[in-house]
Short mmCIF file of the C-alpha atoms (twelve columns), coordinates in Angstrom:
data_MODEL
# 
_entry.id   MODEL 
# 
loop_
_atom_site.group_PDB 
_atom_site.id 
_atom_site.type_symbol 
_atom_site.label_atom_id 
_atom_site.label_alt_id 
_atom_site.label_comp_id 
_atom_site.label_asym_id 
_atom_site.label_seq_id 
_atom_site.Cartn_x 
_atom_site.Cartn_y 
_atom_site.Cartn_z 
_atom_site.pdbx_PDB_model_num 
ATOM 1   C CA . UNK A 1   -3.479  32.199  -13.809 1 
ATOM 2   C CA . UNK A 2   -5.750  31.623  -16.888 1 
ATOM 3   C CA . UNK A 3   -3.512  28.796  -18.050 1 
ATOM 4   C CA . UNK A 4   -3.824  27.103  -14.667 1 
ATOM 5   C CA . UNK A 5   -7.618  27.391  -14.772 1 
ATOM 6   C CA . UNK A 6   -7.668  26.043  -18.307 1 
ATOM 7   C CA . UNK A 7   -5.493  23.073  -17.504 1 
ATOM 8   C CA . UNK A 8   -7.653  22.307  -14.440 1 
ATOM 9   C CA . UNK A 9   -10.800 22.471  -16.573 1 
ATOM 10  C CA . UNK A 10  -9.193  20.200  -19.175 1 
ATOM 11  C CA . UNK A 11  -8.333  17.630  -16.516 1 
ATOM 12  C CA . UNK A 12  -11.951 17.610  -15.288 1 
ATOM 13  C CA . UNK A 13  -13.190 17.119  -18.865 1 
ATOM 14  C CA . UNK A 14  -10.932 14.129  -19.512 1 
ATOM 15  C CA . UNK A 15  -12.572 10.675  -19.825 1 
ATOM 16  C CA . UNK A 16  -12.121 8.478   -16.759 1 
ATOM 17  C CA . UNK A 17  -11.678 4.752   -16.255 1 
ATOM 18  C CA . UNK A 18  -12.826 2.911   -13.098 1 
ATOM 19  C CA . UNK A 19  -9.714  1.240   -11.695 1 
ATOM 20  C CA . UNK A 20  -10.578 0.338   -8.074  1 
ATOM 21  C CA . UNK A 21  -13.912 -0.918  -6.735  1 
ATOM 22  C CA . UNK A 22  -15.484 0.423   -3.563  1 
ATOM 23  C CA . UNK A 23  -14.392 -2.529  -1.356  1 
ATOM 24  C CA . UNK A 24  -10.760 -1.998  -2.420  1 
ATOM 25  C CA . UNK A 25  -10.955 1.729   -1.624  1 
ATOM 26  C CA . UNK A 26  -12.515 1.109   1.781   1 
ATOM 27  C CA . UNK A 27  -9.887  -1.540  2.588   1 
ATOM 28  C CA . UNK A 28  -7.071  0.844   1.667   1 
ATOM 29  C CA . UNK A 29  -8.579  3.660   3.754   1 
ATOM 30  C CA . UNK A 30  -8.860  1.372   6.800   1 
ATOM 31  C CA . UNK A 31  -5.246  0.267   6.260   1 
ATOM 32  C CA . UNK A 32  -4.128  3.922   6.181   1 
ATOM 33  C CA . UNK A 33  -5.961  4.625   9.452   1 
ATOM 34  C CA . UNK A 34  -4.714  1.531   11.270  1 
ATOM 35  C CA . UNK A 35  -1.130  1.898   10.041  1 
ATOM 36  C CA . UNK A 36  -1.009  5.615   10.976  1 
ATOM 37  C CA . UNK A 37  -2.276  5.014   14.512  1 
ATOM 38  C CA . UNK A 38  0.051   2.037   14.970  1 
ATOM 39  C CA . UNK A 39  3.004   4.207   13.986  1 
ATOM 40  C CA . UNK A 40  1.935   7.127   16.178  1 
ATOM 41  C CA . UNK A 41  1.480   4.899   19.217  1 
ATOM 42  C CA . UNK A 42  4.200   2.327   18.517  1 
ATOM 43  C CA . UNK A 43  7.323   4.289   17.617  1 
ATOM 44  C CA . UNK A 44  7.088   6.486   20.767  1 
ATOM 45  C CA . UNK A 45  7.190   3.278   22.839  1 
ATOM 46  C CA . UNK A 46  10.288  2.075   21.015  1 
ATOM 47  C CA . UNK A 47  12.060  5.418   21.584  1 
ATOM 48  C CA . UNK A 48  10.470  6.155   24.961  1 
ATOM 49  C CA . UNK A 49  13.678  7.687   26.344  1 
ATOM 50  C CA . UNK A 50  13.567  10.622  23.911  1 
ATOM 51  C CA . UNK A 51  11.745  13.875  24.543  1 
ATOM 52  C CA . UNK A 52  9.544   13.755  21.420  1 
ATOM 53  C CA . UNK A 53  8.401   10.215  22.265  1 
ATOM 54  C CA . UNK A 54  7.473   11.142  25.843  1 
ATOM 55  C CA . UNK A 55  5.485   14.125  24.542  1 
ATOM 56  C CA . UNK A 56  3.530   11.897  22.172  1 
ATOM 57  C CA . UNK A 57  2.867   9.328   24.889  1 
ATOM 58  C CA . UNK A 58  1.464   12.016  27.165  1 
ATOM 59  C CA . UNK A 59  -0.599  13.367  24.267  1 
ATOM 60  C CA . UNK A 60  -2.273  9.985   24.053  1 
ATOM 61  C CA . UNK A 61  -3.027  10.036  27.774  1 
ATOM 62  C CA . UNK A 62  0.008   8.215   29.191  1 
ATOM 63  C CA . UNK A 63  1.699   4.915   28.556  1 
ATOM 64  C CA . UNK A 64  -1.278  2.744   29.504  1 
ATOM 65  C CA . UNK A 65  -3.595  4.580   27.105  1 
ATOM 66  C CA . UNK A 66  -0.940  4.523   24.394  1 
ATOM 67  C CA . UNK A 67  -0.579  0.759   24.741  1 
ATOM 68  C CA . UNK A 68  -4.343  0.262   24.734  1 
ATOM 69  C CA . UNK A 69  -4.796  2.320   21.569  1 
ATOM 70  C CA . UNK A 70  -1.894  0.505   19.924  1 
ATOM 71  C CA . UNK A 71  -3.366  -2.887  20.663  1 
ATOM 72  C CA . UNK A 72  -6.835  -1.857  19.503  1 
ATOM 73  C CA . UNK A 73  -5.536  -0.797  16.110  1 
ATOM 74  C CA . UNK A 74  -3.327  -3.895  15.996  1 
ATOM 75  C CA . UNK A 75  -6.492  -5.972  16.232  1 
ATOM 76  C CA . UNK A 76  -8.000  -3.839  13.463  1 
ATOM 77  C CA . UNK A 77  -4.891  -4.493  11.337  1 
ATOM 78  C CA . UNK A 78  -5.145  -8.243  11.899  1 
ATOM 79  C CA . UNK A 79  -8.834  -8.280  10.996  1 
ATOM 80  C CA . UNK A 80  -8.009  -6.383  7.801   1 
ATOM 81  C CA . UNK A 81  -5.350  -8.892  6.918   1 
ATOM 82  C CA . UNK A 82  -7.657  -11.833 7.452   1 
ATOM 83  C CA . UNK A 83  -10.403 -10.166 5.459   1 
ATOM 84  C CA . UNK A 84  -8.003  -9.379  2.594   1 
ATOM 85  C CA . UNK A 85  -6.728  -12.954 2.440   1 
ATOM 86  C CA . UNK A 86  -10.270 -14.373 2.441   1 
ATOM 87  C CA . UNK A 87  -11.549 -11.876 -0.115  1 
ATOM 88  C CA . UNK A 88  -8.646  -12.470 -2.547  1 
ATOM 89  C CA . UNK A 89  -9.015  -16.241 -2.140  1 
ATOM 90  C CA . UNK A 90  -12.719 -16.016 -2.944  1 
ATOM 91  C CA . UNK A 91  -12.100 -13.813 -6.002  1 
ATOM 92  C CA . UNK A 92  -9.521  -16.187 -7.383  1 
ATOM 93  C CA . UNK A 93  -11.538 -19.330 -6.593  1 
ATOM 94  C CA . UNK A 94  -14.594 -17.926 -8.378  1 
ATOM 95  C CA . UNK A 95  -12.489 -16.562 -11.224 1 
ATOM 96  C CA . UNK A 96  -13.772 -13.052 -10.645 1 
ATOM 97  C CA . UNK A 97  -10.184 -11.751 -10.680 1 
ATOM 98  C CA . UNK A 98  -6.807  -12.638 -12.105 1 
ATOM 99  C CA . UNK A 99  -3.734  -13.278 -9.922  1 
ATOM 100 C CA . UNK A 100 -2.358  -9.924  -11.038 1 
ATOM 101 C CA . UNK A 101 -0.074  -9.492  -8.006  1 
ATOM 102 C CA . UNK A 102 1.920   -12.686 -8.592  1 
ATOM 103 C CA . UNK A 103 5.504   -11.968 -9.765  1 
ATOM 104 C CA . UNK A 104 6.299   -13.218 -13.252 1 
ATOM 105 C CA . UNK A 105 9.468   -13.483 -15.354 1 
ATOM 106 C CA . UNK A 106 8.236   -10.437 -17.285 1 
ATOM 107 C CA . UNK A 107 8.632   -8.324  -14.138 1 
ATOM 108 C CA . UNK A 108 12.357  -8.939  -14.293 1 
ATOM 109 C CA . UNK A 109 12.621  -7.920  -17.964 1 
ATOM 110 C CA . UNK A 110 10.363  -4.909  -17.303 1 
ATOM 111 C CA . UNK A 111 12.575  -3.722  -14.476 1 
ATOM 112 C CA . UNK A 112 15.681  -4.025  -16.655 1 
ATOM 113 C CA . UNK A 113 14.004  -2.173  -19.494 1 
ATOM 114 C CA . UNK A 114 12.695  0.529   -17.112 1 
ATOM 115 C CA . UNK A 115 16.196  1.160   -15.774 1 
ATOM 116 C CA . UNK A 116 17.460  1.243   -19.345 1 
ATOM 117 C CA . UNK A 117 14.833  3.890   -20.125 1 
ATOM 118 C CA . UNK A 118 15.933  5.983   -17.148 1 
ATOM 119 C CA . UNK A 119 19.559  5.739   -18.368 1 
ATOM 120 C CA . UNK A 120 18.618  6.688   -21.914 1 
ATOM 121 C CA . UNK A 121 19.392  3.246   -23.322 1 
ATOM 122 C CA . UNK A 122 15.811  2.118   -24.032 1 
ATOM 123 C CA . UNK A 123 13.645  4.359   -26.211 1 
ATOM 124 C CA . UNK A 124 10.383  3.618   -24.424 1 
ATOM 125 C CA . UNK A 125 9.075   2.415   -21.069 1 
ATOM 126 C CA . UNK A 126 7.650   -1.110  -20.741 1 
ATOM 127 C CA . UNK A 127 3.946   -1.648  -21.354 1 
ATOM 128 C CA . UNK A 128 2.542   -2.570  -17.948 1 
ATOM 129 C CA . UNK A 129 -0.520  -4.579  -17.018 1 
ATOM 130 C CA . UNK A 130 -2.665  -3.895  -13.920 1 
ATOM 131 C CA . UNK A 131 0.360   -3.687  -11.636 1 
ATOM 132 C CA . UNK A 132 4.041   -3.097  -12.440 1 
ATOM 133 C CA . UNK A 133 7.028   -4.737  -10.724 1 
ATOM 134 C CA . UNK A 134 7.372   -1.870  -8.234  1 
ATOM 135 C CA . UNK A 135 3.805   -2.159  -7.075  1 
ATOM 136 C CA . UNK A 136 4.122   -5.951  -6.742  1 
ATOM 137 C CA . UNK A 137 7.327   -5.576  -4.734  1 
ATOM 138 C CA . UNK A 138 5.644   -3.145  -2.358  1 
ATOM 139 C CA . UNK A 139 2.510   -5.299  -2.031  1 
ATOM 140 C CA . UNK A 140 4.484   -8.424  -1.043  1 
ATOM 141 C CA . UNK A 141 6.567   -6.272  1.269   1 
ATOM 142 C CA . UNK A 142 3.369   -5.310  3.082   1 
ATOM 143 C CA . UNK A 143 2.297   -8.970  3.237   1 
ATOM 144 C CA . UNK A 144 5.628   -10.166 4.615   1 
ATOM 145 C CA . UNK A 145 5.946   -7.211  6.987   1 
ATOM 146 C CA . UNK A 146 2.401   -7.702  8.176   1 
ATOM 147 C CA . UNK A 147 3.055   -11.353 8.999   1 
ATOM 148 C CA . UNK A 148 6.184   -10.408 10.968  1 
ATOM 149 C CA . UNK A 149 4.314   -7.674  12.853  1 
ATOM 150 C CA . UNK A 150 1.356   -9.892  13.697  1 
ATOM 151 C CA . UNK A 151 3.436   -12.852 14.904  1 
ATOM 152 C CA . UNK A 152 5.852   -10.742 16.959  1 
ATOM 153 C CA . UNK A 153 3.019   -8.571  18.243  1 
ATOM 154 C CA . UNK A 154 1.049   -11.590 19.509  1 
ATOM 155 C CA . UNK A 155 4.190   -12.903 21.246  1 
ATOM 156 C CA . UNK A 156 4.575   -9.564  22.995  1 
ATOM 157 C CA . UNK A 157 0.869   -9.381  23.916  1 
ATOM 158 C CA . UNK A 158 0.885   -12.874 25.377  1 
ATOM 159 C CA . UNK A 159 4.486   -13.465 26.560  1 
ATOM 160 C CA . UNK A 160 3.546   -16.054 29.206  1 
ATOM 161 C CA . UNK A 161 1.665   -18.245 26.760  1 
ATOM 162 C CA . UNK A 162 4.385   -17.796 24.132  1 
ATOM 163 C CA . UNK A 163 7.074   -18.803 26.626  1 
ATOM 164 C CA . UNK A 164 5.126   -21.977 27.415  1 
ATOM 165 C CA . UNK A 165 5.473   -23.015 23.773  1 
ATOM 166 C CA . UNK A 166 8.648   -21.309 22.572  1 
ATOM 167 C CA . UNK A 167 12.107  -20.856 24.151  1 
ATOM 168 C CA . UNK A 168 12.327  -17.769 26.331  1 
ATOM 169 C CA . UNK A 169 14.763  -16.083 23.933  1 
ATOM 170 C CA . UNK A 170 11.896  -15.575 21.513  1 
ATOM 171 C CA . UNK A 171 10.333  -12.879 23.692  1 
ATOM 172 C CA . UNK A 172 13.134  -10.269 23.446  1 
ATOM 173 C CA . UNK A 173 13.818  -11.346 19.851  1 
ATOM 174 C CA . UNK A 174 10.163  -10.642 18.998  1 
ATOM 175 C CA . UNK A 175 10.421  -7.208  20.597  1 
ATOM 176 C CA . UNK A 176 13.472  -6.285  18.549  1 
ATOM 177 C CA . UNK A 177 12.002  -7.680  15.325  1 
ATOM 178 C CA . UNK A 178 8.687   -5.872  15.931  1 
ATOM 179 C CA . UNK A 179 10.328  -2.504  16.515  1 
ATOM 180 C CA . UNK A 180 12.777  -2.881  13.617  1 
ATOM 181 C CA . UNK A 181 10.091  -3.910  11.145  1 
ATOM 182 C CA . UNK A 182 7.857   -1.034  12.300  1 
ATOM 183 C CA . UNK A 183 10.639  1.501   11.715  1 
ATOM 184 C CA . UNK A 184 11.407  -0.029  8.326   1 
ATOM 185 C CA . UNK A 185 7.735   0.092   7.282   1 
ATOM 186 C CA . UNK A 186 7.441   3.732   8.340   1 
ATOM 187 C CA . UNK A 187 10.543  4.748   6.386   1 
ATOM 188 C CA . UNK A 188 9.432   2.846   3.283   1 
ATOM 189 C CA . UNK A 189 6.007   4.525   3.374   1 
ATOM 190 C CA . UNK A 190 7.530   7.997   3.774   1 
ATOM 191 C CA . UNK A 191 10.433  7.712   1.326   1 
ATOM 192 C CA . UNK A 192 8.891   5.376   -1.325  1 
ATOM 193 C CA . UNK A 193 5.158   4.903   -1.247  1 
ATOM 194 C CA . UNK A 194 4.009   8.487   -0.674  1 
ATOM 195 C CA . UNK A 195 6.185   9.778   -3.477  1 
ATOM 196 C CA . UNK A 196 5.799   6.901   -5.940  1 
ATOM 197 C CA . UNK A 197 2.057   6.437   -5.495  1 
ATOM 198 C CA . UNK A 198 0.748   9.864   -4.614  1 
ATOM 199 C CA . UNK A 199 3.207   12.779  -4.849  1 
ATOM 200 C CA . UNK A 200 5.063   11.960  -8.061  1 
ATOM 201 C CA . UNK A 201 5.269   15.231  -10.044 1 
ATOM 202 C CA . UNK A 202 4.277   13.331  -13.214 1 
ATOM 203 C CA . UNK A 203 0.896   12.749  -11.539 1 
ATOM 204 C CA . UNK A 204 0.318   16.379  -10.561 1 
ATOM 205 C CA . UNK A 205 -1.295  17.523  -8.367  1 
ATOM 206 C CA . UNK A 206 -1.595  14.141  -6.620  1 
ATOM 207 C CA . UNK A 207 -2.686  10.622  -7.450  1 
ATOM 208 C CA . UNK A 208 -6.034  10.057  -5.713  1 
ATOM 209 C CA . UNK A 209 -7.028  6.948   -7.719  1 
ATOM 210 C CA . UNK A 210 -7.083  4.615   -4.703  1 
ATOM 211 C CA . UNK A 211 -9.453  7.010   -2.917  1 
ATOM 212 C CA . UNK A 212 -11.780 7.895   -5.821  1 
ATOM 213 C CA . UNK A 213 -11.435 4.623   -7.756  1 
ATOM 214 C CA . UNK A 214 -10.998 6.544   -11.001 1 
ATOM 215 C CA . UNK A 215 -8.024  7.259   -13.248 1 
ATOM 216 C CA . UNK A 216 -7.883  9.366   -16.404 1 
ATOM 217 C CA . UNK A 217 -7.888  7.388   -19.632 1 
ATOM 218 C CA . UNK A 218 -4.730  9.256   -20.681 1 
ATOM 219 C CA . UNK A 219 -2.855  8.000   -17.603 1 
ATOM 220 C CA . UNK A 220 -4.332  4.529   -18.062 1 
ATOM 221 C CA . UNK A 221 -2.985  4.400   -21.635 1 
ATOM 222 C CA . UNK A 222 0.419   5.545   -20.439 1 
ATOM 223 C CA . UNK A 223 0.805   3.520   -17.216 1 
ATOM 224 C CA . UNK A 224 -1.380  0.392   -17.669 1 
ATOM 225 C CA . UNK A 225 -2.000  -0.083  -21.433 1 
ATOM 226 C CA . UNK A 226 -2.271  -3.875  -21.247 1 
ATOM 227 C CA . UNK A 227 -4.995  -3.730  -18.576 1 
ATOM 228 C CA . UNK A 228 -6.860  -1.035  -20.549 1 
ATOM 229 C CA . UNK A 229 -6.792  -3.207  -23.696 1 
ATOM 230 C CA . UNK A 230 -8.190  -6.155  -21.753 1 
ATOM 231 C CA . UNK A 231 -10.980 -3.964  -20.301 1 
ATOM 232 C CA . UNK A 232 -11.908 -2.771  -23.791 1 
ATOM 233 C CA . UNK A 233 -11.962 -6.334  -25.096 1 
ATOM 234 C CA . UNK A 234 -14.393 -7.497  -22.435 1 
ATOM 235 C CA . UNK A 235 -16.641 -4.506  -23.019 1 
ATOM 236 C CA . UNK A 236 -16.088 -2.600  -19.787 1 
ATOM 237 C CA . UNK A 237 -18.231 0.539   -20.209 1 
ATOM 238 C CA . UNK A 238 -15.765 2.755   -18.292 1 
ATOM 239 C CA . UNK A 239 -12.977 1.786   -20.710 1 
ATOM 240 C CA . UNK A 240 -14.730 2.721   -23.946 1 
ATOM 241 C CA . UNK A 241 -12.634 4.990   -26.166 1 
ATOM 242 C CA . UNK A 242 -13.843 8.593   -26.205 1 
ATOM 243 C CA . UNK A 243 -15.722 9.618   -29.314 1 
ATOM 244 C CA . UNK A 244 -13.817 11.796  -31.785 1 
# 
């Protein structure tokens, strides 16, 4: 027990670096809320013939209430997407941020080197910048998946208007694509994101950076050394090296 208390005290005494600003943390929290409610109200509708799905539908007050809640959080998700696109565009246009999520040739070499490190071929992991290739892959997966969900969801919400513009076959196709993408997104979050971003044992007890905005300098040096070096160069007060 004393060793646990000591290690906990040492973690609290570590220097911290500010990694995410308040708007980013709020946006992520709203995304978590909207995505969770969309899954809880959407998947039961896709598998409505099963017992567990019927129980969840009744827990939400019946099918009409479930659909209403689902659509309300779908609107919230769309507003979030529009806000994110506008905010990122403004940051890039005013040069307040770098296009750090754009894939580069280095991501390919980093992925090869990372696999080599896992296999014992490479002696060290790649030095990553603000985001590594896995985080970029997941981000663009959310963007692409979000576009699919919004387009197919709008077709399902307004089938008559959609049929007046598109061939009728698009309506059932949108329904299948919407449900399939929703199931894929849920499985990716459960099997990849939760472990890789929050429950990885190397980040014990859990990575809460996106919620607190802070990361230990030790982890920053290990996981994002290139970004830390750039923060030090521009005089970011949170990135100053600790005094000896």
